[in-house]
C-alpha positions in Angstrom: -4.0 -7.1 -9.3 -1.3 -6.1 -6.8 1.7 -7.9 -5.4 3.2 -7.9 -1.9 6.4 -5.8 -1.5 7.4 -7.5 1.8 6.6 -10.5 3.9 3.8 -9.6 6.4 1.5 -11.6 8.7 -2.2 -10.9 8.0 -4.0 -9.2 10.9 -7.6 -9.6 12.0 -8.1 -5.8 12.0 -5.8 -2.9 11.3 -2.9 -3.0 13.8 -4.6 -5.9 15.5 -4.0 -9.5 16.4 -2.3 -11.7 13.7 -4.2 -14.4 11.9 -1.2 -16.8 11.7 -1.4 -16.5 7.9 1.6 -14.9 6.1 1.6 -13.0 2.9 5.0 -13.3 1.2 7.0 -11.0 -1.0 5.6 -11.1 -4.6 2.3 -12.9 -3.6 -0.6 -11.8 -5.8 -3.2 -10.0 -3.7 -6.5 -8.3 -4.2 -7.0 -5.0 -2.2 -10.4 -5.0 -0.5 -10.2 -1.6 1.3 -8.1 0.7 3.3 -8.3 2.3 6.8 -6.1 4.9 8.6 -5.5 4.3 12.3 -4.0 6.6 15.0 -0.5 5.8 16.0 0.7 6.0 19.6 2.5 9.4 19.9 0.5 11.0 17.1 0.1 10.6 13.4 -1.7 8.0 11.3 -0.8 4.6 9.8 -2.5 3.3 6.6 -3.7 -0.3 6.5 -5.1 -2.3 3.6 -7.4 -5.3 3.7 -6.2 -7.9 1.2 -7.1 -11.3 -0.1 -4.3 -13.7 -1.1 -5.1 -14.9 -4.6 -2.9 -17.9 -4.9 -3.3 -19.4 -1.4 -5.7 -22.2 -0.4 -9.1 -20.8 0.6 -8.0 -17.2 -0.4 -7.4 -15.9 3.2 -8.1 -12.3 3.9 -6.6 -9.9 6.4 -5.0 -6.5 7.1 -1.4 -5.4 6.2 0.3 -2.1 6.3 -0.4 -0.3 3.0 3.3 0.1 2.4 3.6 -3.7 2.2 
């Protein structure tokens, strides 16, 4: 089990549109996978797909891995 280190809005895909669901600091989450995406200007950004364990209906979405 992992916990969130910051507040983040879940995204539909890495660096994509938000889902309207927020993952809050210290929420318990399950990591489902990771993906690196290209960043404008060069470089990569790492994203992790998570499931919120204590929220109704256990929503899933993408957050920055550093979160």
